[in-house]
C-alpha positions as CSV (number, residue, x, y, z in Angstrom):
1,X,6.6,18.2,32.4
2,X,7.5,16.1,29.4
3,X,9.9,13.2,29.5
4,X,12.8,13.2,27.0
5,X,12.7,10.2,24.8
6,X,15.8,9.1,22.9
7,X,15.3,7.8,19.4
8,X,16.9,4.5,18.6
9,X,20.2,4.7,16.7
10,X,21.9,2.6,14.1
11,X,22.9,-0.1,16.6
12,X,19.2,-0.6,17.4
13,X,18.4,-0.9,13.7
14,X,21.2,-3.5,13.3
15,X,20.0,-5.4,16.3
16,X,16.5,-5.4,15.0
17,X,17.6,-6.7,11.6
18,X,19.8,-9.4,13.2
19,X,16.9,-10.5,15.4
20,X,14.5,-10.9,12.5
21,X,17.0,-12.6,10.3
22,X,18.0,-15.0,13.1
23,X,14.4,-16.0,13.8
24,X,13.6,-16.6,10.1
25,X,16.8,-18.6,9.6
26,X,16.3,-20.7,12.8
27,X,12.7,-21.4,11.9
28,X,13.4,-22.5,8.4
29,X,16.3,-24.7,9.4
30,X,14.2,-26.2,12.2
31,X,11.4,-27.0,9.7
32,X,13.9,-28.5,7.3
33,X,15.4,-30.6,10.1
34,X,12.0,-31.9,11.2
35,X,11.2,-32.8,7.6
36,X,14.5,-34.5,7.1
37,X,14.0,-36.7,10.2
38,X,10.5,-37.5,9.2
39,X,8.7,-35.7,12.1
40,X,6.8,-33.5,9.6
41,X,5.7,-34.3,6.1
42,X,6.6,-31.8,3.4
43,X,3.0,-30.6,3.2
44,X,2.9,-30.0,7.0
45,X,6.2,-28.2,6.9
46,X,5.0,-25.9,4.1
47,X,1.7,-25.3,6.0
48,X,3.6,-24.3,9.2
49,X,6.0,-22.1,7.1
50,X,3.1,-20.3,5.4
51,X,0.9,-19.9,8.4
52,X,3.3,-20.0,11.4
53,X,6.4,-18.2,10.2
54,X,4.7,-14.8,9.6
55,X,3.1,-15.0,13.1
56,X,6.5,-15.8,14.7
57,X,8.1,-12.9,12.8
58,X,5.3,-10.5,13.9
59,X,5.7,-11.5,17.5
60,X,9.4,-11.2,17.4
61,X,9.2,-7.8,15.6
62,X,6.9,-6.5,18.3
63,X,9.1,-7.7,21.1
64,X,12.2,-6.3,19.5
65,X,10.6,-3.0,18.8
66,X,9.6,-2.5,22.5
67,X,13.0,-3.8,23.7
68,X,15.0,-1.6,21.4
69,X,12.9,1.6,22.0
70,X,10.9,1.8,18.7
71,X,7.6,1.7,20.6
72,X,5.4,4.8,20.9
73,X,2.7,5.5,23.3
74,X,-0.6,7.1,22.5
75,X,0.6,10.7,23.1
76,X,3.5,10.2,20.6
77,X,1.1,9.0,18.0
78,X,-1.4,11.7,18.6
79,X,1.2,14.5,18.4
80,X,3.0,13.2,15.3
């Protein structure tokens, strides 16, 4: 017996876009604030932005995709 799976709708797509945009904006503003207050040097902030921001976006994209129903299991991938 197969389980019916519902595909995510436009609200899920909007929530995914909002989540990714929020994480990117908060990360960049945080780096700018830390640079402004002298906690990070400009080079360090750029290094964190280049190396850390893509990792953060990837983790958030994975979490949002599972939470919003975009994830597929092995049988879905094998049958598509």
